ROLUMKE-5391 format. One record per residue (C-alpha): residue in three letters; x, y, z. Coordinates in steps of 0.2 Angstrom, whole numbers, padded with zeros to 4 digits, always signed. Example, Ala and Ser with C-alpha at 12.3 -4.5 7.8 and 13.67 -1.06 7.14 Angstrom:
! residues 2
ALA+0062-0022+0039 SER+0068-0005+0036 
***
This chain:
! residues 291
MET+0009-0123+0143 PRO+0025-0126+0134 LEU+0038-0113+0138 ASN+0041-0107+0120 HIS+0022-0104+0118 TYR+0022-0094+0134 LEU+0036-0084+0129 ARG+0028-0080+0112 ARG+0012-0075+0120 THR+0022-0064+0132 ALA+0032-0056+0118 SER+0016-0052+0109 ALA+0008-0044+0124 CYS+0023-0033+0126 LEU+0025-0029+0108 LEU+0007-0024+0104 PRO+0007-0007+0113 LEU+0024-0003+0106 ALA+0018-0008+0088 GLN+0003+0003+0090 ARG+0012+0018+0096 ALA+0026+0016+0083 ALA+0012+0015+0069 ARG+0007+0033+0073 ALA+0022+0039+0064 TYR+0015+0030+0048 VAL-0002+0037+0047 ALA-0008+0055+0044 GLY-0020+0054+0059 PRO-0036+0046+0064 GLU-0048+0056+0052 LEU-0049+0060+0034 ASN-0046+0078+0037 ASP-0029+0073+0043 ALA-0025+0064+0027 VAL-0032+0078+0017 ARG-0021+0091+0026 LEU-0005+0080+0023 ALA-0010+0077+0005 ASP-0011+0096+0002 GLU+0006+0098+0010 LEU+0013+0085-0002 ALA+0005+0093-0017 GLN+0014+0109-0013 GLN+0030+0099-0014 ASP+0024+0093-0031 PHE+0020+0075-0025 ALA+0004+0066-0029 ASN-0005+0054-0017 THR-0016+0040-0014 LEU-0027+0039+0002 GLY-0030+0023+0011 PHE-0041+0021+0026 TRP-0034+0008+0039 ASP-0049+0001+0048 GLY-0049-0006+0066 GLU-0057-0022+0073 GLY-0073-0012+0077 ASP-0076-0005+0060 SER-0090-0013+0051 PRO-0090-0016+0032 ARG-0103-0002+0030 ALA-0093+0010+0040 VAL-0077+0006+0030 ALA-0086+0009+0014 ASP-0093+0025+0020 HIS-0075+0030+0024 TYR-0070+0026+0006 LEU-0084+0036-0001 ALA-0079+0051+0009 ALA-0061+0049+0004 LEU-0067+0049-0015 ASP-0077+0065-0012 ALA-0061+0073-0004 LEU-0050+0067-0018 ALA-0061+0075-0031 LYS-0058+0092-0023 ALA-0039+0089-0021 PRO-0027+0102-0029 ARG-0016+0087-0037 GLY-0022+0071-0044 GLY-0025+0057-0032 TYR-0033+0040-0031 LEU-0041+0029-0018 SER-0033+0013-0011 ILE-0045+0000-0003 LYS-0044-0017+0005 LEU-0058-0028-0001 PRO-0059-0039+0015 ALA-0062-0023+0025 ILE-0079-0021+0017 GLY-0082-0039+0020 ASP-0079-0044+0001 SER-0096-0036-0002 ARG-0099-0034-0020 LEU-0114-0022-0015 LEU-0103-0011-0005 LEU-0089-0012-0018 GLY-0102-0007-0031 GLU-0106+0009-0021 VAL-0088+0014-0021 LEU-0085+0010-0039 GLY-0100+0020-0044 ARG-0094+0035-0034 ALA-0077+0034-0042 ARG-0085+0033-0059 GLN-0095+0049-0056 LEU-0079+0058-0050 ASP-0068+0050-0063 LEU-0056+0043-0050 ARG-0045+0027-0049 VAL-0048+0014-0036 HIS-0034+0003-0031 PHE-0035-0014-0023 ASP-0022-0016-0010 SER-0015-0034-0008 LEU-0016-0042+0009 GLY-0012-0061+0013 PRO-0010-0073-0001 GLU-0027-0081+0005 THR-0036-0066-0001 ALA-0029-0065-0018 ASP-0042-0075-0028 LEU-0056-0065-0021 MET-0048-0049-0025 TRP-0044-0054-0043 ALA-0062-0060-0045 ALA-0068-0043-0040 VAL-0056-0034-0051 ALA-0061-0045-0066 ASP-0079-0041-0062 ALA-0076-0022-0061 ALA-0065-0021-0076 SER-0080-0016-0087 SER-0087-0004-0074 GLY-0079+0011-0083 VAL-0068+0015-0067 GLU-0049+0015-0069 LEU-0043+0001-0058 GLY-0026-0003-0050 CYS-0019-0018-0040 SER-0004-0023-0030 LEU+0008-0036-0036 PRO+0019-0043-0022 GLY+0036-0049-0027 ARG+0036-0062-0013 TRP+0022-0072-0021 ARG+0026-0084-0036 ARG+0008-0081-0043 SER+0012-0062-0046 VAL+0021-0065-0062 ASP+0005-0073-0069 ASP-0006-0060-0060 ALA+0005-0047-0069 ALA-0001-0054-0086 ARG-0019-0053-0080 ALA-0017-0035-0075 ILE-0011-0031-0092 ARG-0025-0040-0100 LEU-0038-0031-0089 GLY-0030-0014-0092 VAL-0027-0013-0073 VAL-0013-0001-0067 PRO-0001-0012-0057 ARG+0008-0007-0041 VAL+0023-0018-0038 VAL+0028-0021-0020 LYS+0039-0033-0011 GLY+0025-0039+0000 GLN+0023-0042+0018 TRP+0016-0060+0018 ALA+0026-0075+0012 ASP+0020-0086-0001 PRO+0014-0103+0007 ALA+0020-0112-0008 GLU+0037-0104-0008 PRO+0040-0096+0009 GLU+0059-0093+0006 ARG+0056-0084-0011 ASP+0067-0069-0012 PRO+0056-0053-0012 ARG+0069-0043-0022 GLY+0071-0056-0035 GLY+0052-0058-0036 PHE+0050-0040-0038 LEU+0061-0039-0053 GLU+0052-0054-0061 VAL+0036-0045-0060 ILE+0044-0029-0067 ASP+0051-0039-0081 ARG+0034-0046-0085 LEU+0026-0029-0085 ALA+0040-0020-0094 GLY+0035-0015-0112 ARG+0018-0022-0110 ALA+0009-0012-0096 PRO+0008+0006-0101 ARG+0010+0013-0083 VAL+0017+0005-0068 ALA+0019+0010-0050 VAL+0036+0005-0042 ALA+0032+0005-0024 SER+0048+0002-0014 HIS+0059+0011-0001 ASP+0074+0000-0007 ALA+0083+0013-0017 PRO+0094+0002-0027 LEU+0079-0010-0031 ALA+0068+0005-0036 ARG+0082+0012-0048 GLU+0084-0005-0057 ALA+0065-0007-0059 ILE+0063+0010-0065 ARG+0077+0008-0078 ARG+0070-0008-0084 LEU+0053-0001-0086 LYS+0059+0015-0095 ALA+0070+0005-0107 ALA+0055-0006-0112 GLY+0044+0010-0115 SER+0033+0008-0100 SER+0029+0024-0090 CYS+0032+0023-0072 GLU+0031+0032-0055 LEU+0039+0029-0038 GLU+0027+0026-0024 LEU+0032+0028-0006 LEU+0023+0025+0010 TYR+0021+0040+0021 GLY+0033+0040+0036 LEU+0046+0028+0030 PRO+0064+0034+0026 GLN+0063+0042+0009 ARG+0079+0052+0005 ALA+0088+0039-0005 SER+0072+0035-0014 LEU+0068+0053-0019 ALA+0086+0055-0025 VAL+0083+0040-0037 ALA+0066+0047-0043 ALA+0075+0064-0046 SER+0090+0056-0056 GLU+0078+0045-0066 GLY+0066+0059-0070 VAL+0050+0050-0063 PRO+0036+0057-0053 VAL+0033+0052-0035 ARG+0017+0048-0026 PHE+0015+0045-0007 TYR+0003+0032+0000 VAL-0006+0042+0014 PRO-0014+0031+0027 TYR-0026+0037+0040 GLY-0037+0029+0053 ARG-0031+0015+0065 ALA-0013+0017+0069 TYR-0008-0002+0070 LEU+0006-0012+0062 PRO+0000-0030+0065 TYR+0013-0038+0054 CYS+0027-0031+0065 LEU+0024-0043+0080 GLY+0028-0060+0072 GLN+0043-0052+0063 ALA+0050-0045+0079 GLN+0049-0061+0088 ARG+0060-0069+0074 GLN+0071-0054+0071 PRO+0075-0045+0088 TRP+0083-0030+0079 LEU+0065-0025+0075 LEU+0062-0021+0094 TRP+0074-0007+0092 TRP+0065-0001+0076 LEU+0048-0001+0086 LEU+0056+0008+0101 ARG+0063+0021+0089 ASP+0047+0024+0080 SER+0036+0024+0095 LEU+0047+0038+0102 ALA+0046+0047+0086 ALA+0027+0046+0087 MET+0027+0054+0103 ILE+0038+0069+0097 LEU+0032+0072+0080 PRO+0016+0081+0076 THR+0004+0070+0066 GLY+0002+0083+0052 ARG+0021+0084+0048 THR+0025+0082+0030 ALA+0034+0066+0024 
***
């Protein structure tokens, strides 16, 4: 076995437990009740939410769909408006299971948002979104700035009446792996500005969020700032307050796991410190803390 391959395998074996422990700081807890409790605490601070179940390797598509259905029922009883974020591959790309989720969302008048994953899943996601556009359910989708296709996908979201959430994105575009996520983020914002009635600006990069919000507001598009529970937020919340836009927290629950950290940490050693810091925080902080 080549030495560099051995070192990569060894690094992954060492980082995996660290990443799993660090991820506990980014989820409300393993159960829906944990997420509901946190969402209620956030509502008391005048923050909206979106709930997202993070599945594990042993979760079947049927089990994940049941989690989504239960989350919709909980959201319908929440004190402040929320919506459900789903990952289509987690339900096996099943249109039958997706139909169940959309049917429940229609009954409860709740939005369903399609999270983005790797670029290879984008076509299937957009096919499902297009099919669901006439379902009577309000839909959302994520548009990663790291993907060149997202500028065109933004136009598709406008045409379908989908509420877009603009993100930097975790996975690189195979066709343009060096694409600048910040520049791409603003390209997507510019395509949406003045054309999409509502846009979620999802970034903890405070200067980037400020610029995106200002471009959207100047063009007449309503927007909100969306933040992932557990990540640093003070600067981003200051931007939202100064720009007068509402804030929504993405509240994940379920499997505490950050798989994308491993490959990045092998290329960027400073992430080892990040993982160590957050793994210690996960041991100290209670799971029910507010963001």
